[in-house]
N, C-alpha and C positions, 0 to 999 in steps of 0.2 A: 798276434796275443789281440784278446780281447779287453775293451774298456773294464776298468777295473767299478765293481757296479757292491764292493762290499761294506762294511764299516767305515766310514769317510775319518770320526776320529782315529782309529786303531790307525790305519796311513800315517796320520798330518803326526801319532808318537812315534810311529816309525822312523819319518822322517826328519822328525823335530821342527818341523818345520806347518805352521798353520796353513794347511791348504782351504777353509774357508775364510782365514783372512779377517777374523773377528777374536783368533787369541782362546775362545774357549774351547776349541778343542784341546787344549794344552794347560787350560788354567788349572784342574782339578788333580789333574795325574802328567808331569810335567816330564816322563820318563820311558821307555820302545814299553811295545807289549809283552806279555808273554814274560813266562817265571823266571827269566833272568834278565828284564825289562830294568831294575833297579842297581844293576850291576854297571860300573864304572863302561861306557862304551868305547870300543876298540878306536884306535887309530886306525882313518883310512888311507891309500895308498893316493896317491897321485889321482889315477884313475879312479878308483870307489869316490873320489872327490866329487869329479866332474861327472861322475855316472850318477850321485845321488843330487846334484842338482839339476840336470836333466830332468828325470824322476819326478825332482820337487816340480818342476815346469808344468810340466806331462801331468802329474795330478790336480795342480792347482786349476787348470782348461780345459780338463777331462777327456783329453784327447786317447786314443790308443799311438800305438808304437810306430805303426807304419803312415796315419796321418802325421803327425808329431814331427817325421821325419820329411814328410811329401814339404810340412811347412818350409821349416827347417832351410829345404832345398831350395826353396823358392823364395825365401830371405836372402838367402846366399847370393841369388843373381840378383836383385834391387840396386838398385844404387846406394851408396852409405854404410854404417856401419851394422854389419851381418846381425850380431845382439840386439840391438834398437829394432831394426827391420822385423826379427822373429817375433818378439814382445808385442810387436804393429798389428801385423798381422794376426795374432791371436786375440790381440783387442777388436781388434772388426770383425770378429767371428756374430754372427747373427745373435746366438747364444749366451754372448757375452754382455752385448749391448743391453739386450733383454735385462742382464742382470743390473748391469750397470745404472740401467734406466728406473732401477728401483719395482719390477715388474717381477721380477722372483726373489725369495730371500736367500737361494745358492744360484750357483750356475746347472747346480745339474736339475733345477726346478724350473727354469729358464729355458734349458735347453726340452724339455717336459713341454714346457706352455706352447715352442715353436713344433716341436713335435707332431704335438695334437693339432695343430691350425690355428692357434689362436691367434697368430700375431701378424701384421700386414709391411711388406717394405714398400711402400710409396704406393702405398692402395692396393697392391696386389700378394694374395698370401703366401708366403715362406714356409714351407714345414722341413726345412733343411736346415738345422743348426748350424753347422759350419759354413753355410752360406757368407763369402764375404761383400761386406757391405763399402761402400764407399763415403768419403767425408759427403757432406749434404742430402744423405739420403734420411726419408722421414721413416720412423718406425711407430707405428701406432695397432690398438688392440683391434681385432673386429668387432664389428657392430654389435653382433649376438654373445659376445664374450665378455660384453663389458662390464656385467655384475657378476664376472668367474668369481666365487670366495677365496682362491687363494690370490687371485691379483688385488682383490681389495685388501687381503691381510697383509699381502708382503708390501704395497703403498703407504698402509699404515703405518708400518712397524718400519718403514724407511725414512732416514731422517735427511738425508742427502745426496745430492747424485756427484759424479765427476767432473769437474772444470768441461770436458770436451766433448758431454753430450747435454742435452736440456730436456725436460718431459714435464708438458701441462699436462697434470692431476684430472683435473676438468675434460680437457677436450680425446684424457685416454691416448696422446700422441708425443712421440719425442723425435729430436733429431741429434744425428750425428754431426757435432757440428767442427771437430778440426782434428788429424792427427793427434794425438797425447803422446806430451812432455815425456821424456822417462823419468821423470821427479814425481810425476804424480802416481809411476805403479811400484807397485811393491819394492819397498828397498831392501830387500833380503834377499830379492834376487839378482845372484850373479850371472848374468849373461853371457859373460866372458868366459867363463869354463863349458857351457853349452858348447860353444862354437868352439873350443880345444877338443872338446871330446868326438866330433863327428869331424875335425881336423887330422886326429892324429896317427 
């Protein structure tokens, strides 16, 4: 199954979850898309609830089904809680860290910057959005991309970054400081349901 590239607002309304993490996608029309969107939502089965939770996280981070399942398999073999390990691996993706540092207004925009070769990791160009960064990695903008209008506009709109990353707007360089705490990530996600879904 290919990655979803359709309207993000429609996907957010379908899942009843802000996949942009800013609430704007649900502010105007907080009901499901389509003719019957305003009708009362059907009560989901236990399987349906677990599936929806997986789809929420998969859409939030922009992964296709195969990528997401592979990431979960890797998380389940790590030491610790599988659900938290999954979120840690998703947060460690290069496209996500570029987004967290404010270089892209959305994860889609951040992924495009990485794809187009504007981003360096420890001084080396990396154009793979799914590249897993390690704590301590330095992420910077390539020298001839320092005046890229999309990057400058995003940094101007950005007000703050998460505590587990830092970014110097003058040097156009940031660092992945530490593993994120669960409390710093989206509180609407119930990762235990995703673990139950894959372990059923």
